C-alpha positions as CSV (number, residue, x, y, z in Angstrom):
1,M,-18.0,22.4,-30.9
2,A,-17.8,19.1,-28.6
3,N,-20.3,19.2,-25.6
4,L,-17.4,19.4,-23.0
5,A,-19.7,18.7,-20.0
6,I,-19.0,15.0,-17.9
7,S,-21.2,12.7,-16.7
8,Q,-22.2,11.5,-13.2
9,D,-21.0,8.1,-13.9
10,V,-17.6,9.0,-15.0
11,I,-17.3,10.5,-12.2
12,I,-18.3,8.4,-10.1
13,V,-16.1,5.3,-11.7
14,L,-12.7,7.8,-11.9
15,A,-13.3,8.6,-8.1
16,L,-13.2,4.5,-8.1
17,Y,-10.2,4.2,-9.7
18,L,-8.7,6.9,-7.5
19,G,-9.4,6.0,-4.5
20,L,-8.5,1.9,-5.0
21,A,-5.0,2.8,-6.4
22,G,-4.8,5.5,-3.5
23,F,-5.5,2.3,-1.1
24,Y,-3.4,-0.3,-3.1
25,L,-0.4,2.3,-3.6
26,V,-0.6,4.2,-0.2
27,A,-2.2,3.1,2.2
28,A,-2.2,-0.9,2.6
29,P,1.6,-1.1,2.0
30,L,1.8,1.8,4.4
31,A,0.1,-0.3,6.5
32,L,2.3,-3.6,5.7
33,L,5.0,-1.9,6.8
34,L,4.4,-0.4,9.9
35,Y,2.9,-3.7,10.7
36,L,5.9,-6.0,9.5
37,R,7.6,-3.6,11.7
38,N,6.1,-3.8,14.6
39,R,6.0,-7.3,14.9
40,W,9.5,-8.9,12.5
41,H,11.2,-10.4,15.6
42,T,7.4,-12.5,17.1
43,A,5.8,-13.9,14.2
44,G,5.5,-16.8,13.7
45,S,6.2,-19.0,10.4
46,V,2.1,-19.1,9.5
47,E,1.9,-15.3,9.8
48,R,5.5,-14.5,8.7
49,T,4.3,-16.2,5.4
50,L,0.8,-14.4,5.1
51,L,2.6,-11.1,5.3
52,Y,5.4,-11.9,2.9
53,A,2.6,-13.2,0.0
54,A,0.8,-9.2,1.2
55,M,4.8,-8.3,0.4
56,F,4.7,-9.6,-2.8
57,V,0.8,-8.3,-3.9
58,F,1.8,-4.7,-2.6
59,F,5.1,-4.5,-3.9
60,P,4.7,-1.3,-6.0
61,G,4.2,-0.1,-3.8
62,V,5.8,-1.5,-0.7
63,L,8.3,0.4,-3.5
64,V,7.2,3.9,-3.2
65,F,8.2,3.9,1.0
66,S,11.0,2.0,0.6
67,P,13.1,5.3,-0.2
68,F,11.5,7.0,3.2
69,L,11.6,4.8,5.7
70,N,14.7,3.2,7.7
71,F,13.8,0.1,9.9
72,R,17.3,-0.3,11.0
73,P,18.0,-1.2,14.2
74,Q,19.0,2.4,16.8
75,A,22.5,2.7,17.4
76,R,22.6,2.2,21.3
């Protein structure tokens, strides 16, 4: 029978991977989308370029949230 004990190092590494994945797929894209929504009409050219670069970097996470967020203008 194999020993099924998990060392503390493995738990730390798994927690780090889970934290980084949560940041990459959830926290950063959500913050980026909300910031982009607030600054869409007032962003300068340099800021817009940096925002598009961040969208490229966090694209998988943005795809996770895109079906649920509606940024179309409200009806008058």
